C-alpha positions in Angstrom: -0.1 0.1 -0.2 0.6 3.4 -0.6 2.5 4.7 2.8 0.0 8.1 2.4 -2.9 6.4 2.2 -3.7 3.7 4.1 -7.1 1.6 5.3 -8.0 -1.7 6.6 -11.2 -2.6 6.9 -12.9 -5.7 8.6 -16.7 -6.1 8.2 -19.5 -7.9 6.1 -19.6 -7.9 2.4 -23.1 -7.8 0.9 -24.4 -10.9 -1.4 -24.2 -8.4 -4.4 -21.3 -6.9 -6.6 -21.9 -5.1 -9.9 -19.5 -4.6 -12.5 -17.8 -1.0 -12.7 -15.2 -1.1 -15.3 -12.3 -2.3 -17.7 -8.9 -1.1 -17.9 -6.6 -2.7 -20.3 -8.8 -5.7 -20.1 -8.8 -6.3 -16.8 -12.3 -6.3 -14.7 -13.4 -4.2 -11.8 -16.2 -4.9 -9.7 -18.1 -2.6 -7.1 -18.9 -4.6 -3.9 -20.3 -2.8 -0.1 -18.7 -3.6 2.4 -21.2 -3.2 6.2 -19.1 -2.0 9.0 -20.3 -2.0 12.2 -19.3 1.4 14.2 -19.7 1.0 18.6 -22.9 3.4 18.4 -24.7 0.5 16.2 -24.4 2.7 13.2 -23.4 0.4 10.2 -21.3 2.1 7.6 -21.8 0.9 3.9 -18.6 1.3 2.2 -18.0 0.9 -1.8 -15.5 -1.6 -2.2 -13.5 -1.6 -5.8 -11.7 -4.9 -6.4 -10.0 -6.4 -9.6 -11.1 -10.0 -11.5 -7.5 -10.7 -10.9 -7.2 -9.9 -7.1 -9.4 -12.1 -5.3 -12.9 -14.5 -7.1 -15.8 -12.2 -5.3 -18.1 -15.0 -5.3 -16.1 -16.8 -2.9 -16.1 -14.0 -0.2 -19.7 -11.8 -0.8 -21.8 -12.4 2.4 -18.9 -13.1 4.2 -16.9 -11.1 7.2 -13.6 -10.2 5.3 -10.8 -8.2 6.4 -10.0 -5.4 3.2 -6.5 -3.0 3.0 -6.5 -0.3 0.4 -6.2 2.9 -0.4 -9.2 5.3 0.0 -9.6 7.1 -4.0 -11.7 10.0 -5.3 -12.6 10.1 -9.1 -15.1 13.0 -10.8 -18.1 11.2 -12.0 -19.3 12.0 -15.9 -22.0 15.1 -15.7 -25.3 14.2 -14.0 -29.0 15.3 -14.2 -28.2 17.5 -12.3 -25.2 20.0 -14.5 -22.6 18.6 -12.0 -19.6 16.4 -11.9 -19.6 14.7 -8.6 -17.3 13.7 -6.1 -17.1 10.0 -6.1 -15.3 7.3 -3.5 -14.0 4.2 -3.2 -11.9 1.8 -1.0 -9.8 0.6 -3.6 -8.7 -3.0 -2.6 -4.8 -4.3 -2.4 -6.1 -7.5 -0.2 -8.8 -9.0 1.0 -8.6 -11.9 3.5 -11.8 -14.7 5.3 -12.0 -14.0 9.0 -13.3 -16.3 11.4 -15.6 -14.5 13.8 -14.6 -16.3 16.8 -11.2 -15.2 15.9 -11.5 -11.2 14.9 -15.2 -10.4 16.5 -14.8 -6.9 16.2 -15.1 -4.5 13.2 -12.5 -2.7 12.0 -12.8 0.8 10.3 -9.0 2.6 9.9 -7.7 5.1 7.8 -4.6 7.2 7.8 -3.6 9.5 4.8 -0.6 11.9 4.8 -2.2 15.0 2.5 -2.8 18.7 2.1 -5.7 21.1 2.4 -6.7 22.2 -0.9 -9.4 24.3 0.5 -10.9 26.5 3.1 -12.5 24.4 6.4 -16.0 25.5 6.7 -16.3 25.8 10.4 -19.6 25.5 12.1 -21.5 24.4 15.3 -24.1 22.2 15.7 -27.3 23.0 17.5 -26.1 20.9 20.6 -23.0 23.2 20.5 -20.3 20.4 18.8 -17.9 22.1 16.8 -17.4 21.4 13.3 -15.1 21.1 11.0 -15.3 20.2 7.2 -12.5 19.8 4.9 -10.6 18.6 1.5 -7.9 17.0 1.6 -5.4 16.1 -1.4 -3.4 12.7 -1.3 -0.6 12.3 -3.4 -0.4 9.4 -5.6 1.2 7.9 -8.2 1.8 9.3 -12.1 1.5 12.5 -10.4 -2.2 11.7 -9.2 -4.1 12.8 -6.6 -7.3 11.6 -4.4 -9.4 14.4 -3.1 -11.2 13.5 0.2 -13.5 15.1 2.6 -12.7 14.9 6.1 -14.6 16.1 9.2 -12.6 17.6 12.4 -14.4 17.7 16.0 -14.3 20.1 19.0 -10.7 21.1 19.5 -9.3 20.0 16.1 -11.7 21.2 14.2 -11.5 24.8 15.7 -8.0 24.5 15.0 -8.3 23.2 11.0 -10.6 26.7 10.7 -7.4 28.0 10.7 -5.1 26.2 8.5 -3.8 27.7 5.4 -4.3 26.1 1.9 -1.2 24.0 1.4 -0.8 22.5 4.9 1.0 19.2 5.5 -0.9 17.3 7.3 -0.9 13.5 8.7 -4.8 12.4 9.9 -6.7 9.2 11.5 -9.9 8.2 11.5 -12.2 5.9 10.2 -14.5 6.2 6.9 -18.1 6.7 7.4 -21.0 6.8 5.1 -24.5 8.8 5.1 -27.6 8.8 3.3 -28.5 12.7 2.1 -31.9 13.6 -0.5 -31.1 15.0 -4.1 -33.5 15.8 -7.0 -35.8 13.4 -4.8 -33.3 10.6 -4.8 -31.9 8.9 -1.6 -27.9 9.0 -2.0 -24.7 7.9 0.0 -21.7 10.6 0.3 -18.7 8.9 2.0 -16.1 11.0 3.8 -13.2 10.4 6.7 -14.3 10.9 10.3 -11.2 12.6 11.5 -9.9 11.4 15.2 -6.2 12.5 15.2 -4.7 15.2 13.1 -0.9 16.3 13.2 0.7 19.0 10.8 3.2 18.4 9.3 6.3 21.2 9.3 8.0 21.4 6.2 
């Protein structure tokens, strides 16, 4: 895995997959992994898997551990006339796990990244401090992944003052949430930050 972008998930694959795209003859499939939070909420995380990595039929509906990277791309023009940011975990390792050995679900992500927009700071009706951040994670071949993140509390307050281009290392978890758009229910994904460190250049 790229040290800039590391994801480890443990949860349960859903029973169905769908074809995503073909690249130089290699087929990629999208399948959702359900990961349970300690609160009881389930995060439904899209995972992109190459047919050359594993035969997904053997893993569908099973508890698995996935290692990979959290990636993004811009969609083609959609009905609202915009190109939207699509996020997914690019699987690099998948293994079957035995429940008696691994009872707990796992959702961990580490990003070595740069701020690419000013953070949007706000407070909730319950006076919780939140900052919405967009981080750019460098990838090979001069590519970058753009990852939405949420910081909380004092971390949110500090992040609201970061200039664009601030080098940070963040740790947290990938979370999913539903929202309504043009009468449709859609899913959004982001990293909920639990740890943040500014890297002094």
